[in-house]
Every structure is written in structure tokens, then in C-alpha cells.
KEKE-3310 file (N, C-alpha, C; in steps of 0.2 Angstrom, whole numbers, plus 5000, padded with zeros to 4 digits):
npx = (5006:5003:5012:5005:5005:5013:5014:5024:5032:5044:5047:5046:5055:5065:5067:5069:5081:5089:5086:5095:5108:5108:5110:5123:5129:5128:5132:5139:5132:5139:5141:5138:5131:5119:5112:5109:5103:5095:5088:5081:5069:5060:5051:5048:5031:5026:5014:5019:5018:5029:5037:5041:5055:5058:5048:5036:5026:5017:5022:5012:5000:4993:4976:4973:4979:4992:5001:5014:5012:5017:5007:4998:4988:4986:4980:4975:4972:4980:4994:4999:5010:5015:5026:5041:5052:5066:5076:5086:5087:5093:5088:5071:5054:5039:5024:5006:4996:4982:4982:4990:5000:5016:5029:5038:5053:5054:5069:5070:5064:5061:5059:5045:5042:5048:5053:5065:5076:5072:5056:5043:5033:5019:5019:5013:5019:5023:5029:5046:5055:5053:5055:5068:5066:5058:5065:5072:5086:5092:5096:5102:5106:5106:5093:5083:5078:5085:5079:5087:5086:5087:5097:5103:5101:5093:5076:5066:5057:5048:5047:5041:5040:5032:5028:5018:5012:5020:5019:5027:5034:5052:5066:5083:5101:5114:5126:5119:5111:5101:5093:5079:5077:5076:5068:5056:5052:5034:5029:5014:5002:4993:4978:4966:4958:4947:4943:4933:4926:4923:4907:4894:4894:4889:4886:4886:4877:4867:4866:4879:4886:4880:4875:4887:4892:4881:4884:4897:4906:4919:4917:4913:4925:4928:4932:4941:4936:4947:4945:4946:4942:4955:4965:4963:4978:4980:4987:4986:4980:4984:4976:4963:4955:4942:4931:4923:4917:4917:4908:4913:4920:4917:4919:4911:4902:4908:4912:4899:4896:4904:4901:4887:4894:4902:4895:4899:4899:4907:4920:4938:4940:4955:4969:4975:4989:5000:5007:5019:5017:5011:4997:4985:4972:4958:4953:4949:4940:4941:4953:4956:4949:4955:4951:4949:4958:4963:4960:4964:4955:4958:4948:4951:4945:4937:4938:4951:4968:4977:4970:4974:4986:4988:4988:4981:4982:4979:4974:4969:4974:4985)
npy = (4996:5010:5025:5036:5053:5066:5084:5092:5086:5069:5064:5071:5083:5072:5067:5080:5083:5072:5077:5088:5084:5075:5089:5093:5091:5103:5120:5127:5139:5154:5155:5170:5173:5166:5160:5166:5183:5181:5172:5178:5184:5178:5167:5154:5146:5160:5170:5179:5189:5191:5202:5210:5218:5225:5226:5229:5220:5203:5190:5175:5161:5153:5153:5139:5129:5126:5134:5148:5164:5183:5195:5211:5210:5214:5210:5198:5180:5172:5179:5177:5166:5153:5150:5137:5130:5119:5109:5113:5125:5130:5130:5133:5131:5135:5138:5139:5149:5148:5136:5127:5118:5118:5131:5127:5122:5117:5110:5103:5106:5120:5134:5145:5154:5168:5167:5167:5154:5142:5131:5137:5130:5127:5113:5097:5089:5075:5065:5059:5061:5073:5085:5090:5098:5109:5117:5129:5144:5159:5175:5187:5203:5217:5229:5219:5204:5188:5171:5157:5144:5125:5120:5128:5138:5157:5160:5171:5187:5188:5199:5217:5237:5240:5230:5222:5209:5198:5189:5178:5168:5162:5152:5156:5156:5157:5167:5174:5182:5198:5214:5209:5198:5201:5203:5209:5206:5205:5204:5197:5200:5190:5184:5186:5178:5163:5166:5157:5150:5153:5162:5155:5149:5152:5138:5128:5114:5102:5099:5099:5100:5103:5115:5123:5122:5130:5144:5145:5141:5132:5117:5112:5105:5088:5078:5068:5066:5066:5061:5064:5067:5075:5072:5076:5083:5088:5081:5065:5050:5038:5028:5028:5037:5042:5043:5051:5057:5072:5086:5100:5119:5124:5129:5131:5123:5110:5111:5109:5097:5090:5091:5086:5069:5068:5074:5085:5102:5112:5114:5117:5118:5110:5107:5095:5094:5085:5069:5073:5086:5101:5105:5115:5130:5130:5142:5149:5147:5130:5124:5128:5116:5103:5090:5076:5075:5071:5076:5079:5080:5088:5087:5100:5101:5115:5117:5113:5108:5105:5115:5127:5127:5131:5146:5161:5171:5190:5197:5208:5216:5232)
npz = (4999:4997:5004:5012:5009:5013:5008:5010:5017:5019:5008:4996:4998:4997:4984:4976:4982:4976:4963:4965:4966:4952:4944:4945:4933:4928:4923:4936:4947:4955:4974:4980:4969:4966:4980:4994:4998:4987:4989:4998:4993:4989:5000:5007:5006:5001:4989:4973:4961:4945:4936:4921:4921:4908:4898:4907:4908:4916:4921:4915:4917:4905:4904:4897:4904:4899:4894:4893:4897:4892:4902:4903:4914:4931:4942:4941:4946:4938:4936:4947:4957:4967:4978:4981:4991:4989:5001:5006:5001:4989:4978:4968:4966:4955:4957:4949:4955:4950:4941:4950:4942:4939:4935:4920:4910:4893:4888:4875:4867:4853:4854:4847:4833:4829:4844:4857:4861:4870:4875:4888:4899:4909:4921:4925:4944:4942:4943:4947:4941:4933:4941:4936:4927:4931:4942:4947:4949:4960:4954:4960:4955:4954:4955:4953:4950:4941:4932:4932:4926:4930:4921:4918:4910:4905:4911:4901:4895:4879:4864:4862:4867:4857:4849:4854:4851:4852:4864:4869:4884:4887:4890:4889:4885:4896:4892:4882:4890:4893:4893:4894:4901:4916:4929:4940:4956:4963:4980:4985:4998:5010:5009:5023:5025:5017:5002:4992:4979:4961:4956:4948:4929:4914:4904:4890:4894:4893:4880:4874:4859:4849:4854:4854:4841:4835:4843:4839:4850:4860:4866:4881:4892:4897:4911:4922:4939:4953:4970:4990:5006:5014:5027:5044:5045:5034:5026:5012:5010:4998:4991:4994:4982:4976:4962:4947:4933:4926:4916:4912:4914:4926:4943:4954:4951:4951:4964:4973:4965:4975:4986:4987:4984:4996:5007:5016:5022:5026:5017:5010:4994:4986:4970:4968:4956:4953:4960:4967:4969:4977:4989:4979:4982:4975:4965:4957:4939:4930:4921:4904:4887:4892:4889:4892:4905:4920:4935:4951:4966:4983:4999:5008:5026:5032:5046:5051:5056:5043:5036:5041:5037:5023:5009:5007:4993:4991:4979:4978:4983:4986)
capx = (4999:5008:5012:5003:5009:5015:5017:5031:5039:5051:5047:5047:5063:5071:5064:5073:5090:5093:5088:5100:5112:5109:5112:5129:5132:5127:5137:5135:5132:5144:5138:5135:5125:5114:5110:5108:5099:5091:5082:5077:5064:5055:5052:5041:5022:5023:5013:5024:5021:5034:5035:5048:5057:5061:5041:5032:5022:5016:5022:5006:5000:4988:4969:4973:4985:5000:5006:5016:5013:5015:5001:4996:4983:4990:4976:4973:4974:4984:5000:5001:5014:5016:5031:5038:5059:5068:5078:5095:5087:5095:5084:5066:5048:5036:5019:5002:4988:4976:4982:4993:5005:5022:5034:5045:5056:5055:5076:5072:5060:5064:5053:5039:5043:5049:5055:5073:5076:5067:5049:5042:5027:5014:5018:5012:5025:5017:5036:5051:5061:5050:5060:5072:5063:5055:5069:5075:5090:5088:5102:5101:5114:5103:5085:5079:5083:5087:5077:5091:5084:5092:5101:5106:5097:5090:5070:5064:5053:5050:5043:5044:5033:5028:5027:5015:5008:5023:5019:5030:5040:5056:5072:5088:5107:5115:5128:5115:5107:5099:5086:5074:5081:5076:5061:5053:5046:5030:5026:5006:5000:4989:4972:4965:4947:4947:4941:4928:4926:4919:4900:4891:4894:4887:4889:4880:4881:4863:4868:4886:4891:4876:4875:4895:4891:4877:4884:4904:4912:4923:4913:4916:4928:4925:4936:4938:4941:4947:4943:4945:4943:4961:4965:4965:4984:4982:4987:4980:4981:4983:4972:4956:4952:4935:4931:4917:4915:4913:4908:4912:4925:4915:4923:4907:4899:4914:4910:4895:4895:4907:4896:4881:4895:4906:4891:4899:4900:4913:4927:4941:4942:4960:4971:4985:4992:5004:5007:5023:5015:5008:4990:4984:4970:4955:4950:4947:4938:4944:4958:4951:4949:4957:4946:4953:4962:4963:4961:4965:4955:4957:4944:4954:4942:4937:4939:4957:4975:4978:4966:4978:4993:4982:4987:4977:4984:4973:4974:4967:4981:4990)
capy = (5000:5017:5026:5043:5058:5075:5088:5096:5078:5068:5062:5078:5084:5066:5069:5086:5081:5068:5082:5093:5080:5075:5095:5092:5089:5109:5125:5129:5148:5157:5157:5176:5174:5161:5161:5169:5188:5183:5168:5179:5188:5169:5165:5146:5148:5168:5172:5181:5192:5192:5208:5209:5225:5228:5227:5229:5214:5198:5181:5172:5156:5153:5150:5130:5126:5122:5140:5153:5171:5190:5199:5216:5210:5211:5206:5190:5176:5168:5181:5176:5159:5151:5148:5130:5130:5115:5112:5116:5136:5132:5130:5134:5130:5141:5134:5143:5150:5148:5130:5122:5117:5122:5135:5121:5122:5112:5111:5098:5111:5126:5142:5146:5159:5176:5171:5165:5150:5133:5134:5137:5128:5123:5105:5094:5086:5068:5058:5061:5063:5081:5089:5093:5105:5115:5118:5137:5148:5165:5179:5197:5208:5222:5227:5211:5196:5183:5166:5151:5134:5121:5119:5135:5144:5160:5165:5175:5190:5188:5205:5224:5237:5242:5222:5218:5203:5193:5189:5173:5168:5156:5151:5155:5153:5163:5172:5177:5188:5204:5218:5204:5193:5207:5202:5209:5202:5207:5201:5195:5197:5183:5187:5185:5173:5161:5170:5155:5150:5161:5159:5148:5151:5146:5134:5122:5107:5099:5096:5105:5099:5108:5122:5125:5122:5133:5148:5146:5141:5127:5112:5110:5097:5081:5077:5062:5069:5058:5067:5062:5073:5077:5070:5083:5087:5089:5072:5060:5043:5035:5020:5030:5043:5042:5046:5052:5059:5080:5090:5107:5122:5129:5125:5130:5116:5105:5110:5105:5090:5088:5093:5080:5065:5067:5076:5090:5107:5115:5112:5121:5113:5111:5103:5093:5094:5078:5064:5076:5094:5104:5107:5123:5132:5130:5149:5150:5141:5124:5128:5125:5113:5099:5084:5067:5075:5070:5081:5078:5087:5086:5095:5101:5103:5123:5119:5107:5112:5105:5123:5133:5129:5136:5154:5162:5176:5194:5200:5216:5222:5237)
capz = (4999:4996:5010:5017:5005:5014:5004:5012:5020:5018:4999:4989:4999:4997:4975:4976:4985:4972:4958:4964:4965:4947:4941:4945:4927:4924:4925:4944:4947:4961:4978:4979:4963:4966:4987:5001:4999:4983:4990:5001:4989:4986:5005:5005:5002:4998:4982:4972:4954:4942:4932:4916:4919:4901:4894:4910:4906:4920:4919:4917:4915:4904:4905:4895:4910:4897:4891:4899:4891:4895:4901:4908:4919:4937:4948:4939:4949:4932:4938:4956:4959:4973:4981:4987:4993:4990:5006:5005:5000:4985:4971:4971:4963:4956:4955:4948:4961:4946:4941:4953:4937:4939:4930:4919:4903:4890:4885:4869:4861:4851:4856:4842:4827:4833:4850:4857:4863:4872:4877:4893:4897:4913:4921:4935:4945:4944:4943:4953:4933:4929:4943:4931:4922:4935:4946:4947:4955:4959:4954:4959:4953:4956:4956:4949:4946:4935:4934:4929:4926:4932:4912:4915:4905:4910:4910:4896:4889:4871:4861:4864:4868:4850:4847:4858:4847:4854:4870:4874:4887:4886:4892:4882:4885:4900:4888:4878:4894:4890:4897:4896:4908:4920:4932:4946:4960:4966:4985:4987:5006:5011:5013:5032:5025:5012:4997:4990:4973:4958:4956:4941:4924:4908:4901:4886:4896:4891:4872:4872:4853:4845:4855:4852:4833:4834:4843:4838:4855:4860:4869:4889:4892:4899:4916:4929:4944:4958:4974:4993:5010:5017:5034:5047:5045:5028:5020:5010:5006:4992:4992:4996:4978:4974:4955:4943:4925:4926:4911:4910:4919:4933:4950:4956:4951:4954:4974:4971:4966:4980:4992:4984:4986:5003:5014:5019:5017:5029:5018:5006:4988:4982:4967:4968:4949:4951:4965:4971:4969:4984:4988:4979:4980:4968:4967:4947:4936:4928:4914:4897:4884:4893:4889:4895:4908:4926:4940:4958:4970:4988:5001:5017:5030:5036:5053:5053:5056:5035:5032:5044:5033:5018:5010:5000:4990:4990:4975:4975:4985:4980)
cpx = (5004:5007:5007:5007:5007:5017:5023:5035:5044:5051:5047:5054:5068:5070:5069:5081:5091:5093:5094:5109:5115:5110:5117:5133:5132:5132:5134:5138:5139:5141:5134:5131:5120:5109:5110:5105:5094:5087:5077:5069:5060:5055:5044:5036:5022:5021:5017:5019:5027:5033:5042:5050:5056:5051:5037:5023:5022:5020:5016:5003:4994:4982:4969:4977:4991:5004:5006:5016:5015:5010:5001:4993:4986:4985:4971:4977:4981:4992:5002:5004:5017:5022:5034:5047:5060:5073:5082:5094:5090:5090:5076:5062:5046:5029:5012:4998:4981:4976:4985:4999:5012:5027:5038:5046:5057:5061:5075:5065:5060:5058:5050:5042:5043:5049:5062:5071:5072:5061:5050:5036:5024:5016:5016:5018:5021:5022:5041:5055:5059:5052:5066:5071:5059:5057:5072:5081:5087:5096:5101:5105:5110:5096:5080:5080:5082:5084:5082:5090:5090:5099:5104:5107:5093:5081:5069:5059:5053:5047:5045:5038:5031:5027:5024:5010:5014:5023:5023:5034:5045:5061:5079:5096:5111:5120:5125:5110:5108:5095:5080:5072:5079:5069:5061:5049:5043:5028:5018:5004:4994:4984:4968:4960:4947:4941:4933:4930:4922:4913:4900:4893:4892:4890:4885:4883:4874:4866:4874:4887:4885:4876:4883:4894:4886:4879:4894:4907:4913:4919:4918:4918:4927:4929:4934:4940:4940:4948:4947:4944:4949:4961:4966:4974:4984:4983:4983:4983:4979:4979:4964:4952:4947:4932:4924:4919:4913:4914:4908:4919:4925:4915:4917:4903:4902:4910:4905:4895:4900:4903:4889:4889:4898:4901:4894:4898:4906:4923:4931:4945:4950:4961:4976:4987:5000:5004:5012:5021:5009:5004:4988:4976:4967:4950:4949:4942:4942:4949:4955:4953:4956:4954:4950:4957:4959:4965:4960:4964:4954:4953:4947:4948:4944:4941:4946:4964:4978:4975:4971:4986:4992:4986:4985:4979:4977:4976:4971:4970:4985:4996)
cpy = (5006:5021:5035:5048:5065:5078:5093:5092:5078:5065:5066:5080:5080:5067:5075:5084:5079:5072:5087:5091:5077:5083:5095:5094:5098:5114:5126:5140:5150:5158:5163:5178:5172:5161:5165:5176:5186:5178:5170:5182:5181:5164:5158:5150:5155:5166:5176:5184:5194:5197:5208:5217:5230:5231:5228:5224:5208:5194:5180:5167:5156:5151:5142:5128:5123:5128:5145:5160:5178:5195:5206:5213:5210:5210:5197:5186:5171:5171:5177:5166:5159:5149:5141:5128:5123:5114:5114:5124:5136:5131:5129:5132:5134:5138:5138:5144:5150:5141:5123:5117:5120:5125:5129:5124:5115:5110:5106:5103:5117:5129:5143:5151:5163:5176:5168:5159:5143:5138:5132:5134:5128:5117:5102:5092:5079:5061:5061:5062:5072:5086:5094:5098:5109:5118:5123:5140:5154:5170:5186:5200:5217:5224:5226:5209:5193:5177:5162:5145:5131:5118:5121:5142:5150:5162:5171:5179:5191:5197:5210:5228:5240:5236:5219:5211:5196:5193:5182:5172:5161:5154:5152:5158:5158:5167:5176:5185:5195:5206:5212:5198:5195:5205:5207:5208:5206:5203:5201:5193:5192:5187:5184:5178:5171:5163:5165:5153:5155:5157:5156:5154:5147:5144:5129:5116:5099:5093:5101:5104:5104:5115:5127:5125:5130:5142:5149:5144:5133:5124:5112:5105:5093:5077:5071:5064:5063:5062:5062:5068:5071:5074:5076:5088:5089:5085:5070:5055:5040:5030:5021:5035:5040:5043:5047:5056:5068:5083:5098:5113:5125:5122:5128:5124:5110:5104:5106:5099:5086:5084:5086:5071:5062:5070:5077:5096:5112:5112:5119:5115:5116:5105:5101:5093:5090:5075:5068:5084:5096:5106:5115:5125:5131:5139:5153:5144:5138:5127:5125:5120:5106:5092:5078:5067:5072:5074:5079:5082:5084:5091:5093:5102:5109:5122:5115:5111:5110:5114:5127:5132:5131:5142:5153:5170:5181:5195:5206:5219:5226:5233)
cpz = (5000:5001:5010:5012:5010:5009:5004:5019:5015:5009:4995:4992:4997:4986:4972:4977:4979:4965:4959:4964:4956:4940:4943:4937:4922:4926:4932:4945:4955:4966:4978:4974:4963:4973:4989:5001:4996:4984:4993:4998:4988:4994:5002:5006:5000:4992:4981:4965:4952:4935:4928:4917:4913:4898:4900:4911:4913:4918:4921:4914:4913:4903:4902:4899:4907:4896:4896:4895:4896:4894:4904:4913:4926:4941:4944:4943:4943:4935:4942:4956:4965:4975:4982:4984:4993:4997:5009:5004:4995:4977:4974:4966:4963:4951:4952:4955:4956:4942:4944:4950:4939:4933:4925:4911:4899:4885:4877:4865:4860:4853:4849:4839:4830:4843:4852:4861:4865:4874:4883:4893:4905:4914:4926:4938:4948:4946:4946:4947:4931:4934:4941:4925:4924:4942:4945:4950:4954:4959:4954:4959:4954:4960:4955:4950:4942:4939:4931:4932:4928:4926:4912:4909:4907:4907:4906:4892:4883:4868:4861:4866:4863:4847:4851:4856:4851:4863:4873:4880:4888:4890:4888:4887:4890:4896:4884:4884:4890:4897:4898:4895:4912:4922:4939:4951:4963:4974:4985:4995:5007:5013:5020:5031:5018:5006:4993:4982:4969:4957:4949:4934:4917:4904:4896:4888:4894:4884:4869:4864:4849:4847:4855:4846:4833:4837:4843:4845:4856:4866:4875:4888:4898:4905:4917:4933:4948:4963:4980:4999:5012:5025:5037:5045:5036:5021:5017:5007:5000:4988:4993:4990:4977:4965:4954:4938:4927:4919:4912:4915:4926:4939:4955:4957:4952:4961:4973:4973:4971:4986:4992:4987:4992:5006:5017:5016:5019:5026:5012:5002:4987:4977:4969:4962:4950:4959:4973:4970:4976:4982:4985:4978:4975:4970:4962:4945:4932:4921:4910:4893:4887:4895:4890:4900:4913:4931:4947:4962:4979:4995:5009:5021:5033:5042:5056:5050:5049:5036:5034:5039:5028:5018:5005:4999:4988:4986:4970:4981:4983:4980)
residu = (MET:ASP:PRO:VAL:ILE:ARG:PHE:LEU:GLY:LEU:GLN:VAL:HIS:SER:VAL:LEU:SER:LYS:ALA:ARG:THR:ALA:THR:SER:LYS:TYR:THR:ALA:LEU:ALA:PRO:GLU:GLN:ALA:THR:GLY:ASP:ALA:MET:ASN:TYR:PHE:PRO:ASP:ARG:GLN:HIS:VAL:ARG:LEU:ARG:SER:LEU:GLU:LEU:GLY:THR:TYR:LEU:HIS:ALA:ALA:ALA:ASP:GLY:ILE:GLU:VAL:ARG:LEU:HIS:PRO:GLU:ARG:ALA:SER:LEU:ASN:ALA:ALA:ASP:GLY:ILE:GLU:ASN:GLU:GLN:SER:ASN:THR:TYR:LEU:LEU:LEU:HIS:SER:ALA:ALA:SER:GLY:ARG:TYR:LEU:ALA:ALA:ASP:THR:ASN:THR:ARG:ALA:PRO:TRP:GLY:GLN:ARG:GLY:PHE:ARG:VAL:GLU:GLN:ARG:GLU:PHE:ASP:GLU:PRO:GLU:VAL:VAL:ASP:SER:ILE:MET:TRP:GLN:VAL:ILE:ARG:PRO:GLY:ASN:PHE:VAL:LEU:LEU:ARG:HIS:VAL:SER:GLY:ARG:LEU:LEU:ARG:ALA:ASN:GLY:ALA:ARG:LEU:PHE:ASN:TRP:ASN:THR:GLY:VAL:THR:VAL:ASP:LYS:PHE:GLU:ASN:ARG:SER:ALA:MET:ASN:ARG:TRP:VAL:VAL:GLU:PRO:ILE:PRO:PRO:SER:GLN:LEU:TYR:PRO:GLY:VAL:PRO:GLY:PRO:ILE:ALA:GLU:PRO:LEU:SER:ASN:PRO:LEU:PHE:MET:CYS:LEU:LEU:PHE:GLY:ARG:GLU:SER:PRO:PRO:VAL:ARG:LEU:ILE:ARG:PHE:GLN:GLN:ALA:ASN:ALA:ASP:GLY:THR:VAL:ASN:GLU:ASP:ASP:TRP:THR:GLU:PHE:GLN:PHE:ARG:GLY:ASN:SER:SER:TYR:ARG:LEU:ARG:PHE:GLN:LEU:VAL:VAL:ARG:MET:TYR:ILE:VAL:ASN:PHE:ILE:MET:CYS:VAL:ARG:ALA:GLY:ARG:TYR:ALA:ARG:LEU:THR:LEU:ILE:LEU:ALA:ASN:LEU:PRO:ARG:GLY:ALA:THR:GLY:ALA:THR:LEU:TYR:ILE:VAL:ALA:VAL:HIS:SER:LEU:SER:PRO:GLY:ALA:ASP:GLU:LEU:ARG:TYR:PRO:ASP:MET:ASP:ALA:ALA)
# end
């Protein structure tokens, strides 16, 4: 039987430690470049925004749960990333507050036309090997930071102020660094109250194909939802998942379905984006276009110690 997984526990730290050892094949940064004060900009469990110093736009997790792009909207949950520090405080992971998926670099796939370097995307942390693509180091040479992927490449904004059609985010060689690699870290203060899920949305659920063809809309996806109620301390048991099919993107409807199946009302709905991922609050509607995907949903009782560990970003804060 699989052991109970605690997301900040020994299993995740073991995976990250092994990955840190494996990254010795990459060029190491000098200590003054990547450690110490630079990591203070990214305290564990804090939420932050990353703003391009050159363009003024924000790093956004796209609504499809896969793409990463630049966008001017500051108050969007898609602009918020949760921080997960590796035990030695040398590397960090950034997971989207909108989807729970991790900022990752695919160094085997070239960036699209008009962008430099290699592809950046959102990725689930479902296998230990995935950690090689989602680990980052912080370099602070001035009033900005550089984010260095474990492969040695730097996170890069693409486009220009006059060419805002190019909103891509990539990683490129360290020696090609420029103003496009500079990011400003904007801490997001926590909210004292659980903000809840968005209200109902209009979706063509009764006859989705006909209605979508009629109005030229995308058909709501059908997903497999695997869910369970967390233990009091926020852990889950890998043998206790229950599942059902769910059509649509509405987190409001999804919560209602969980209430019906679990016979509880006072819970906080979270998503786990992979076996080794940290729990992320569901504060937005589900990613679009994910037909056939499986979502792991964890219900944390509102009055439990596990709920006290959750952090809610206050997106309306100045």
C-alpha cells in the first residue's frame, strides 16, 4: 500500500535532493550569484508576481493550463505563483495559483517562431524525473532578479513594447542575457479569509456539441475527477480516491458535486497537480480544453490544522 504523502514531507524533499545531485552536470553559479539574499525574495509559501522590467507585463499562466505568456493584467490569479523552496534553500519551484501546475522549461523543444531559446510551459509534478524541468535558481545582480533554470538557461520575456503581439516566455543561454531576462518580484500579501470559488458560469452542458456549433463556442471538456477528503493534518491516502466524470469548467459546479458525494459543506477545495505537487487552492474556474484529463481534488476541512497551513493570495492588494 502506498504511504500517506505529505506535500512538505520527506518524499518531496528526497526527490528534490536527488535532482540537486543530478544537476551537477550543469555549470554551477557562484554562491554570491544564486544564494543568500537572492532567495529572500522567494520565501516558502509566499505568493508573488513576476513583472518584466523591460516590458512592464506580467508572467501569466494561460487559461489552458499549459502555455505561459506575458500579460498586462496584474490582479489576475493567473499572474500569481506560489513558492516552494527546496530543503537546502538553493532551488525553488513556482506553481501557478490558478492551476497548481509548475513553471517548467522544455529544453528539448525550440521556442515558436519569433521567440528566442526554448519552450516554457506549465507542467504537473507527477513523476520524480519532472523535477529536472521545474527547478530554478535566483540571481540578484541589482534591483531585479534573474531566474536561472537548472539547465543553465535564463527565463526570458519576448517581444517589445511596440510589438505586443509577441507575448512568449522562453529560456535562453546564460551568455545571451539582456534586459529581457530581468524580472521584478512583487510579493502578494495573504488574505485573512478564504475567498471561495467563483460564481456559476453559463456553459452549454445539456447538448454541448449542438450549442457550441450554433454559437461558435468551444465544447466544455469532460474530465475524470478523483477526489477525497484530506486527513486533519492535510495529508491524503493514495488508496482512498473516489472518481466520477465531470463536464465543464465551472469550479462552482464541481464544488457542488463534491458536497453531494461527500456529505460535507465546510471544506476548502484544492487541486493536486501531480503526485509530488503541493496542494493549491481552487480560486478560479478550471483550465479550458482539458478533455480526457484527470484532476486530483482534495477537500480540506475548514476547521482542521491542514486548513491553517493553506495560504490565500490577496489579488486586490496594492
